[in-house]
C-alpha positions in Angstrom: 10.5 -16.8 19.6 7.0 -17.1 18.3 6.9 -20.7 19.3 7.9 -19.8 22.8 5.2 -17.1 23.0 7.7 -14.2 23.2 6.2 -12.3 20.3 2.5 -13.0 20.1 1.6 -10.0 18.0 4.0 -10.8 15.1 2.0 -12.3 12.3 4.1 -11.9 9.2 7.9 -12.0 8.5 9.4 -10.9 5.3 12.5 -13.0 4.4 15.3 -11.3 2.5 17.2 -14.4 1.6 14.4 -16.3 -0.1 14.4 -19.2 2.3 10.6 -19.1 2.7 9.7 -22.6 1.4 12.1 -24.4 3.8 10.5 -22.6 6.8 6.9 -22.4 5.7 5.7 -25.6 7.4 7.2 -24.7 10.8 5.9 -21.1 10.5 2.4 -22.2 9.8 2.4 -24.2 13.0 2.7 -21.0 15.0 0.3 -19.0 12.9 3.1 -17.0 11.2 3.0 -16.0 7.5 6.4 -15.9 5.7 6.9 -13.8 2.5 9.8 -13.5 0.1 10.9 -9.9 -0.3 11.5 -10.1 -4.0 8.2 -11.8 -4.7 6.5 -9.3 -2.6 7.9 -6.4 -4.6 7.0 -8.2 -7.8 3.4 -8.7 -6.6 3.2 -5.1 -5.7 4.6 -4.1 -9.1 7.4 -2.1 -7.5 10.4 -3.8 -9.0 10.9 -1.3 -11.8 9.4 1.7 -10.2 11.5 4.8 -10.6 12.0 6.4 -7.2 12.0 10.1 -6.5 15.3 11.7 -6.1 16.2 12.3 -2.5 17.0 15.7 -1.2 19.8 16.5 1.3 17.1 17.4 3.9 15.3 14.1 3.6 15.6 11.7 6.5 18.1 8.9 6.0 17.8 7.0 9.3 16.3 7.4 12.8 18.9 6.5 15.3 18.0 5.8 18.9 20.2 6.6 21.8 20.9 4.0 24.5 19.4 6.1 27.3 22.4 5.8 29.5 22.0 9.5 30.7 18.2 9.5 30.7 15.4 8.4 28.6 16.3 7.0 25.2 15.7 9.5 22.4 15.2 9.2 18.6 17.6 11.3 16.5 16.8 12.1 12.9 19.8 12.0 10.6 19.3 13.3 7.1 21.3 12.6 3.9 23.4 15.7 4.4 24.4 14.5 7.9 25.6 11.1 6.5 27.4 12.6 3.5 29.2 15.1 5.8 30.3 12.4 8.2 31.5 10.2 5.3 33.5 13.0 3.7 35.1 13.8 7.1 36.0 10.1 7.7 37.4 9.7 4.1 39.7 12.7 4.6 41.2 11.2 7.7 41.1 7.5 6.8 41.8 6.7 3.2 39.8 3.9 1.6 42.0 1.2 0.2 40.9 -1.6 -2.2 42.9 -4.2 -0.3 41.3 -3.6 3.1 38.5 -5.8 4.3 36.4 -5.0 7.3 33.7 -6.9 9.1 31.2 -4.8 10.9 29.6 -6.1 14.1 28.3 -2.8 15.5 24.7 -1.8 15.3 23.8 0.4 12.4 23.5 3.7 14.4 27.3 3.6 15.0 27.6 5.6 11.8 31.3 6.4 12.2 31.9 2.8 11.1 
């Protein structure tokens, strides 16, 4: 997309799978910096940082509506919302070790 001029403001990509070295030459041709996520954390000395405990009121995700009935809206879901949904789903659909599921829905479809 960068090569085709579709995202001129993107300057840096952080690669999660570590495939930075294979793509580095191609990225530099379009003025794009690639970084490896684990190395970035190590450089920032965050690998072994103990994180604060989350509270049930802390935001877990911002989910955006599609806007089919008006303007799209951002919805804040906190940890309590997600835990409540999960407990409700588990009560109706038991989790079995032998079941394998492949998810293809966007993350905001939290029922999944």
